[in-house]
Backbone bond lengths (Angstrom), bond angles and torsions (degrees), N, CA, C in turn:
res aa  C-N    CA-C-N  psi(-1)  N-CA   C-N-CA  omega(-1)  CA-C   N-CA-C  phi
1 M - - - 1.427 - - 1.482 109.89 -
2 E 1.309 113.31 135.11 1.602 122.86 -178.02 1.446 106.39 -138.22
3 I 1.378 112.66 135.68 1.442 121.94 172.06 1.531 108.34 -109.66
4 R 1.293 119.31 125.35 1.431 119.43 -179.94 1.539 111.52 -133.80
5 K 1.325 113.34 149.26 1.480 120.89 -179.89 1.588 107.87 -76.43
6 V 1.407 113.01 140.14 1.402 118.77 174.58 1.487 113.43 -102.71
7 E 1.347 120.68 115.12 1.424 121.66 -166.17 1.596 108.50 -97.84
8 K 1.251 116.43 -26.89 1.535 119.60 -177.37 1.520 108.48 -144.84
9 D 1.368 112.88 168.04 1.517 117.51 -178.57 1.457 113.94 51.49
10 K 1.343 119.95 44.55 1.419 124.72 -178.49 1.581 110.79 -68.41
11 K 1.367 113.88 -25.56 1.522 117.13 175.94 1.536 113.26 -68.84
12 K 1.326 115.38 -11.85 1.496 118.58 173.91 1.520 110.12 -56.18
13 Y 1.324 116.94 -28.38 1.469 122.74 -175.18 1.494 111.54 -100.39
14 L 1.369 118.51 20.56 1.409 121.32 -174.71 1.439 116.71 -59.10
15 A 1.397 119.43 -37.09 1.473 122.12 171.95 1.430 116.50 -54.31
16 L 1.390 114.57 -40.59 1.499 119.55 -178.63 1.504 107.55 -76.47
17 L 1.463 121.06 -37.73 1.343 122.24 -179.98 1.616 111.83 -63.69
18 L 1.337 113.07 -36.50 1.493 118.67 178.83 1.555 112.55 -67.27
19 L 1.226 118.94 -19.78 1.562 119.55 171.63 1.514 111.83 -60.84
20 A 1.312 114.55 -32.67 1.501 116.64 -175.19 1.514 111.84 -99.21
21 D 1.347 114.85 -27.75 1.477 118.42 -175.06 1.633 103.88 -139.44
22 E 1.243 119.26 98.99 1.399 120.37 -166.24 1.522 117.78 -80.39
23 Q 1.332 120.34 11.85 1.395 123.25 178.70 1.540 110.55 -126.56
24 E 1.275 114.75 112.67 1.608 121.15 -172.10 1.538 113.01 -54.10
25 D 1.306 118.40 -38.00 1.490 118.54 -178.40 1.503 110.35 -68.40
26 M 1.365 118.18 -32.94 1.457 116.95 176.22 1.606 110.68 -68.55
27 I 1.326 116.10 -34.55 1.440 117.04 179.14 1.579 105.00 -68.96
28 D 1.261 119.79 -39.42 1.381 120.00 -179.75 1.506 116.42 -58.22
29 R 1.321 116.28 -18.99 1.533 120.48 -178.64 1.529 110.03 -74.39
30 Y 1.350 115.84 -20.43 1.556 114.06 -175.52 1.622 109.82 -130.93
31 L 1.245 119.75 -7.01 1.475 120.28 -173.13 1.479 111.66 -63.99
32 E 1.324 119.76 -50.78 1.385 123.00 -174.80 1.589 114.42 -72.78
33 R 1.298 112.80 -35.87 1.506 116.79 177.87 1.521 111.79 -83.14
34 G 1.233 118.07 -10.22 1.491 122.32 -179.09 1.518 110.87 -90.86
35 T 1.271 118.22 169.60 1.469 126.77 171.22 1.598 108.09 -104.77
36 M 1.259 111.78 127.56 1.515 116.47 -179.19 1.491 112.29 -108.51
37 Y 1.370 112.46 142.79 1.489 115.79 177.61 1.541 102.98 -132.24
38 V 1.365 118.91 144.86 1.360 125.85 170.94 1.606 111.48 -118.12
39 L 1.347 117.24 140.27 1.392 120.12 177.65 1.422 108.44 -103.84
40 E 1.331 117.58 126.63 1.509 121.07 -176.91 1.566 106.35 -118.77
41 D 1.295 113.71 138.18 1.436 124.49 176.23 1.516 107.23 -144.15
42 G 1.422 109.63 73.68 1.432 116.39 -170.75 1.513 112.02 94.06
43 E 1.297 115.90 -45.36 1.491 129.24 175.61 1.459 108.73 -153.19
44 V 1.369 118.41 168.90 1.455 121.33 -177.04 1.512 107.83 -67.68
45 K 1.379 115.16 124.16 1.493 123.01 -179.44 1.533 109.38 -107.98
46 A 1.368 118.17 -24.70 1.431 117.72 -170.42 1.507 107.96 -162.98
47 E 1.384 113.27 160.58 1.531 119.96 179.37 1.434 105.86 -145.99
48 C 1.364 113.46 161.76 1.477 123.62 171.28 1.545 108.58 -151.05
49 V 1.322 108.87 156.43 1.506 118.52 177.47 1.468 108.99 -133.51
50 V 1.320 119.03 125.65 1.472 123.46 175.77 1.517 113.07 -120.74
51 A 1.349 115.37 150.63 1.480 119.04 -177.77 1.485 108.81 -142.90
52 D 1.294 110.21 145.00 1.503 120.42 178.47 1.526 109.48 -74.97
53 E 1.351 116.95 116.95 1.489 121.18 179.55 1.443 117.27 -101.35
54 G 1.383 112.86 6.15 1.462 121.50 178.74 1.539 111.44 81.55
55 D 1.322 113.32 164.84 1.484 121.09 -179.97 1.578 113.47 58.25
56 G 1.309 112.98 32.06 1.484 118.52 174.95 1.581 112.28 80.81
57 V 1.363 118.62 11.83 1.409 123.22 -178.58 1.509 112.72 -102.98
58 L 1.331 117.05 119.61 1.398 122.12 173.29 1.537 106.14 -104.32
59 E 1.363 118.26 126.13 1.454 120.04 -177.28 1.516 112.70 -106.95
60 L 1.214 113.67 135.49 1.506 121.53 174.94 1.459 104.34 -84.22
61 K 1.300 120.20 103.59 1.481 122.94 -176.15 1.549 112.09 -85.96
62 N 1.225 118.57 -28.93 1.490 124.19 179.61 1.531 115.82 -154.34
63 I 1.231 114.64 130.33 1.497 116.94 173.58 1.518 106.78 -146.73
64 A 1.386 113.02 131.72 1.436 120.29 -174.71 1.524 109.99 -148.78
65 V 1.347 114.13 144.92 1.396 123.23 176.42 1.591 106.74 -120.76
66 E 1.313 113.57 139.38 1.422 118.78 174.53 1.508 113.05 -51.58
67 P 1.329 116.14 133.14 1.527 116.42 -168.55 1.551 112.72 -54.80
68 G 1.303 122.16 -36.94 1.448 122.90 -178.54 1.455 113.75 -74.10
69 F 1.321 120.17 -5.75 1.475 123.92 178.05 1.481 115.95 -121.36
70 Q 1.406 120.28 10.72 1.370 122.35 176.86 1.561 107.57 -69.98
71 G 1.331 112.01 158.44 1.480 119.46 -178.91 1.482 113.72 72.98
72 K 1.319 120.18 12.75 1.491 122.72 -177.42 1.548 110.51 -112.06
73 G 1.324 117.99 9.21 1.490 122.93 176.92 1.491 117.65 91.86
74 Y 1.357 119.56 5.94 1.483 125.06 -178.12 1.526 109.45 -68.07
75 G 1.362 113.18 -42.95 1.504 115.75 -178.59 1.442 113.40 -66.70
76 K 1.367 115.47 -42.40 1.464 120.42 179.68 1.552 111.80 -66.38
77 A 1.375 113.78 -35.95 1.405 118.85 176.57 1.546 110.78 -57.54
78 L 1.290 116.21 -44.70 1.458 124.45 179.87 1.524 109.36 -60.81
79 V 1.266 116.69 -47.88 1.537 124.25 179.99 1.559 107.20 -61.83
80 D 1.303 119.87 -45.39 1.443 125.16 177.08 1.613 111.81 -59.24
81 F 1.330 110.40 -43.60 1.464 116.41 179.06 1.635 107.35 -62.66
82 L 1.367 113.57 -43.96 1.504 112.43 -177.29 1.521 113.19 -66.42
83 I 1.329 115.18 -31.97 1.531 118.96 177.28 1.540 107.56 -64.38
84 R 1.342 115.68 -47.82 1.528 118.85 -177.00 1.534 107.70 -66.87
85 T 1.264 119.60 -41.35 1.452 118.92 -172.23 1.497 112.24 -73.42
86 Y 1.343 119.21 -36.85 1.461 121.43 -177.03 1.523 117.23 -102.01
87 S 1.317 115.59 2.59 1.499 116.75 -179.43 1.526 108.01 -68.88
88 G 1.368 109.86 134.30 1.507 117.08 -175.34 1.433 115.02 91.80
89 R 1.349 116.79 -18.23 1.533 121.33 178.19 1.559 108.22 -100.38
90 Y 1.263 115.12 -27.65 1.501 120.62 -177.83 1.556 107.18 -131.28
91 A 1.318 115.32 153.65 1.516 119.62 178.23 1.530 109.21 -91.74
92 V 1.349 119.85 -28.34 1.473 124.42 -173.39 1.530 110.15 -139.31
93 L 1.305 114.21 141.20 1.449 122.05 164.05 1.561 106.46 -105.90
94 Q 1.285 116.22 123.81 1.482 117.60 -174.98 1.574 106.76 -123.94
95 V 1.277 112.39 152.17 1.495 119.98 175.38 1.474 108.46 -141.93
96 G 1.268 115.51 140.96 1.509 124.60 172.16 1.531 112.58 -112.06
97 T 1.323 113.92 129.29 1.448 120.33 -173.28 1.469 111.48 -143.48
98 G 1.347 116.21 171.63 1.464 117.18 169.43 1.433 112.42 -77.35
99 D 1.305 120.23 160.06 1.472 127.99 179.80 1.483 102.94 -78.23
100 S 1.262 123.12 82.61 1.424 125.26 -177.07 1.493 111.69 -130.84
101 P 1.335 116.44 143.70 1.483 120.18 177.47 1.528 111.95 -69.90
102 S 1.234 117.31 -8.64 1.593 119.38 178.25 1.471 109.84 -94.57
103 T 1.425 122.73 -13.72 1.339 117.90 -178.49 1.543 113.95 -121.95
104 I 1.243 118.88 -38.61 1.521 121.25 177.67 1.498 113.60 -55.26
105 P 1.395 119.74 -48.99 1.445 117.69 177.28 1.626 113.71 -60.29
106 F 1.228 116.75 -31.82 1.523 116.86 179.51 1.519 110.33 -65.62
107 Y 1.370 115.35 -44.35 1.455 117.47 178.28 1.504 116.13 -67.73
108 E 1.389 115.80 -34.27 1.435 123.11 172.76 1.501 112.86 -61.96
109 V 1.281 122.14 -43.36 1.447 129.00 172.01 1.469 113.34 -57.16
110 C 1.359 113.13 -35.50 1.493 118.99 177.91 1.521 114.45 -82.20
111 G 1.351 116.52 2.48 1.449 119.54 173.67 1.489 113.22 101.50
112 F 1.285 120.41 5.54 1.499 122.22 -178.40 1.491 106.06 -85.45
113 R 1.392 116.75 152.47 1.492 127.41 173.50 1.504 107.08 -126.81
114 R 1.333 112.92 146.42 1.438 121.19 172.94 1.521 111.24 -54.95
115 H 1.256 114.63 133.64 1.493 123.56 -174.65 1.555 113.20 -116.98
116 H 1.308 115.45 -59.73 1.470 119.48 179.81 1.652 108.58 -157.82
117 L 1.276 112.15 170.23 1.505 120.24 179.94 1.515 110.96 -123.60
118 V 1.284 116.50 143.41 1.417 123.09 171.00 1.527 107.80 -113.29
119 K 1.380 116.01 106.74 1.366 121.21 -177.76 1.495 114.68 -58.46
120 N 1.290 118.84 139.07 1.540 124.30 169.42 1.541 111.59 61.55
121 F 1.274 120.44 18.91 1.413 119.91 -175.38 1.547 112.09 -59.83
122 F 1.309 118.46 -43.31 1.414 117.99 -177.58 1.549 113.59 -77.00
123 T 1.297 118.14 -29.89 1.429 118.23 -177.75 1.653 105.40 -84.61
124 D 1.282 118.35 -16.56 1.414 119.85 -179.57 1.592 114.16 -92.15
125 H 1.305 117.72 -24.86 1.408 124.48 -173.27 1.464 116.74 -113.38
126 Y 1.337 116.84 -14.14 1.511 114.23 -179.80 1.474 106.83 -110.12
127 D 1.386 115.57 150.19 1.423 119.23 -177.95 1.551 116.19 -84.45
128 H 1.283 115.77 8.88 1.496 126.18 178.63 1.486 111.74 -155.50
129 P 1.322 116.40 155.87 1.476 117.13 176.56 1.493 111.28 -67.57
130 I 1.373 112.48 142.19 1.441 120.42 -179.72 1.524 106.53 -109.06
131 Y 1.330 115.74 129.92 1.442 118.45 -177.62 1.523 110.23 -121.25
132 E 1.258 118.32 139.99 1.494 122.39 172.17 1.542 108.25 -137.80
133 C 1.278 116.91 132.66 1.428 125.32 -177.02 1.525 109.09 49.18
134 G 1.327 117.13 43.91 1.439 124.68 174.34 1.572 114.68 75.58
135 V 1.267 118.48 1.87 1.447 124.85 -175.62 1.521 111.33 -115.49
136 Q 1.323 118.97 129.65 1.429 125.32 -179.97 1.559 111.06 -69.23
137 L 1.355 115.26 127.89 1.437 119.28 -179.75 1.552 106.68 -81.40
138 V 1.317 116.94 135.34 1.457 121.93 179.75 1.586 108.57 -122.20
139 D 1.292 114.32 -60.78 1.434 122.13 -172.63 1.578 110.80 -95.02
140 M 1.309 117.08 144.09 1.489 119.79 173.89 1.503 108.37 -92.58
141 V 1.347 115.75 127.37 1.434 122.07 178.03 1.497 109.24 -98.47
142 Y 1.317 118.49 126.57 1.479 121.17 177.11 1.519 107.89 -102.34
143 L 1.329 111.84 132.46 1.492 118.94 177.17 1.600 103.45 -123.53
144 Q 1.346 111.13 146.93 1.484 117.87 177.19 1.527 112.70 -131.20
145 R 1.297 114.33 153.42 1.380 124.29 174.11 1.553 109.05 -135.73
146 K 1.357 113.08 131.29 1.517 115.30 -178.51 1.483 104.91 -74.51
147 I 1.361 112.03 142.95 1.519 118.32 178.47 1.457 107.41 -136.63
148 G 1.257 121.45 -5.63 1.479 122.55 178.83 1.499 116.26 -60.85
149 T 1.302 115.48 170.42 1.474 117.82 175.88 1.462 116.37 -67.84
């Protein structure tokens, strides 16, 4: 297993990015200013994008694992990599996600704790309803994990 930084042609991984954020113009808001990594295990199995949000906060903007390989530790391996890579450079790793039983438990297992909520984020910023596990996402839940020294 290898994790490598993607310096150019980030849109090459659009299909994978869209698994985590299903509207391309929302991805465009952070993709070029963010730092992208892909996890390869024979082939690309997962990706993530992080961005500096100021005040010691590094935000995980996108993380996705190919559907056939979910639940095998690739997502957690990416989060652990980010913690190791950015420890001492940032105080907090933050992620915003929908209030879904398929995502919140993953982040909690990775050491994140609920921090704050942005009301109506998904209904205000996406051009169509977003559903996860049969439930429409409305509010953005932010979780944080301390990564500073």
